[in-house]
Each structure stands twice: as C-alpha cells, then as structure tokens.
N, C-alpha and C positions, 0 to 999 in steps of 0.2 A: 369735858365729855362730849361725846358725839350727840348730835341732835338726832331726833327720830328719823328724819329724812336721810341724814348721812348714814345712820345705822341701817336703814332699809337699803340704801344704795350699796353699802358695804356687803350686806347679806346677799343682795342681788349679784354683786360682782363676785362674791365668793361662790355663790350658787352657779353663776355663769362659768366661773373658772373650774368649779368641780364638774360641771356638765361637760365642759370642754375637755377636761382631764379624762373623764369617763369615755367620751367619744374617741379620744386619742388611744386610750387603752383598748377599746373595742377594735379600733382600726389596727393596732399592733397585733392583737390576738387574731384578727381576721387575716392579716398579712402573714403571720406565722403559720396559721392553718393553710393559707394559700400556698406558702412555700413548702410546707410538709406535703400537701397533695401534689404540688408540681413535681417535687423530687420523686415521690412515689410513682407518679405517672411517667416521668422520664425514665425511671428504672424499668417500669413495665414496657414502655416503648422500646427501649434497648433490647429487652428480652424478646419482644414480639418481632422486632427487626431481625434479630439473630435467628429466630425460628423460621422467619420468611426466607432468609438467605439459605438456611439449611434445606428447607423444602424446595427452593429453587434449584439448588445444587442436585438434590435427589431427583427432581423432575428432569433436569438436564441429563443426568446419568441414565435415567430410565429411557429417555428419548434416544440417547446414543445406543443403548443396548437394544432397543426396539428396532432402530435403523439397521444395526448389525445383524440382528436376527432376521429381519426382512431380506437383507442382502444375502445372508446365508441360505435362507429358504429359496430365494430365486435361483441361486447357484445350484442348490440341491435338486430343484425341479429340472433345471437345464441338464444336469448330469444324469438324472433319472431318465429323461427323455432320450438322451444319447445312448444310455445303456439299454433302454427298451428297444431302440432301433438296432443296436448291435445284437441283442438277443433275438430279434426277429430275423436278422440276416443269418445268425448262427443256426436258428431252427430250420430255416429254409435250406441251408447248406446240409444240415444233418439229414433232413428228409431226402434231399437229392442223393446223398451218400447211401442212405438206406435203400432207396430205389435202385441205385446203381449196383450196390452190393448184391441185391437180389436179382440183378439183371442176368439174363442167360449167358451173356458173354463172360462176365466175371465168374459165374458158376462153372461154366465149361473150362475156363482157364484154371480154376482151382482144382477141378477134377483131373485135368491134364497134368498138373503139377503133382497131385497125389499119385496118379498112375506112374509117372516117371520116378517118383521117389520109391515106390514099391519095386519097380524094376531094378533100381540101383541097389536096394537092400537085398533083393533076391539073388543078385549076382555077387554075393559076399565072397571075399577073398581072405586068405590068412592075414591076421593082423600084423602090420609092419611091412607087408610086401608092397611093391610098387602098385599093384592092382588095388590094394586096400587104400593106399594114399589117394589114388585116382577116384575111388568110390567116395571117400570122405570129402574130397573137393566137390564132387557132384552133389552130395548131400547139403553142403554149405550153400551151393548155388541154388538148390531147391528152396532153402530157407530165405535166401535173397529174393527169389521169385515170389515167394509168399508175401514178403513185406512190400514188394513192388506191386503185387495185386491189390493189397490194401491201399497203397498210395494212389494207384490208378482209380480205385473206386471212390476216393475222396476228391479227385480232380473234377472240375466242371467241364467234362468233355462230351462231345456229341458221340453217338453210337459209332459213327464212321471213324472218328479219331481214336476212340477206344479200341475198336477192332484193329486199326492200323498199328497201334502201340503194342497190343497183345501179340500180333503176328511178328513184329520185330523182336519182342522178347523171346518168343518161341524159336525163332530162327537163330538168335544168339545162343540160346541154350542148346539147341541141336548141334551147333558147331562145336561146343565144348564137350558134349557127350559122345560125339562120334568117334 
C-alpha cells in the first residue's frame, strides 16, 4: 500500500492533472467561442464590405448623374442665352417692320396699288376676250405688287432706298399697264 505521503502526492498529482485538464477544457471552450465569434464577425465584415461597395457604386453613379445634369444645365443656359439674343433681334426687326409698314411711303404705295386695281376692275371686258385676259394679267400683277410691298416693309432699308425701290416698281407696273 501507499504511504500517506505517496497518497498525498498522488492526490496532488491527480488534482494537478484534473486542474490542468479543466484549464485545457476551458481553453478549448474559449477557443471554440473565439472561432464562433471570429466566423460571425468575418461574415458581418463581408456583409459590411458588400454594402460599402454597393454604396460606393451608388455614389459614383450619383456623381456621374450630377455631372451630366450640371453639363446639361450649362448647355441649356447657353442655348437660352442664344435664343434670348435671337428673340431680341427678332423683336427689334418686328418693331422696325411695324414702323416701316406704318411709314407714309408704304401707305402711299399700297393706296396707289388699290387705286390701280380699282381702275383695272372698272375697265371690265367680256370674259374670255383679249381685253379680259389683259385685265386678269394686270390683277395678278397688282397681287404681286402687294406681296412686294410687304417684302419691302420687312427689309431694313433707309427711307431713300425704300423710295427708290417703290419708284422702280411703279415704273415697271406702268410699263405693263400702258
């Protein structure tokens, strides 16, 4: 049999072994817990990285759209400025045409045209005769003169140039009506 000292040493050694065993089990359990948490954290990390990439792509697309919108806005502003300039030019031309249409020279020219048209219509001839054909040609020429008067009123001419052109048109018409 074992002596008391040996028995105590045996107990001590078995207690030491048991304590060592318990420490090892605790380490294993801690390691398993560590591995479980590490795996869980790695999965969360992958998920977070995926979300970060998605957000970065979304941000990049938003920046691209914002840059395109900014470029389109600048283009629209330039186009608007050009159109505003064109509108200003058109308004000035329209006002000039209105002044010229109301000018005495164009008014007198239109009255002269109306007077000659009335003279042509008063000298009516039997339909189909040579005189009737001549009168119809003169009526067409009066219509041409009216459109020419509108065209002249739209041109940016000085009063002297306008008077010169009207005189030329009257002379041409007088040759045909004589």
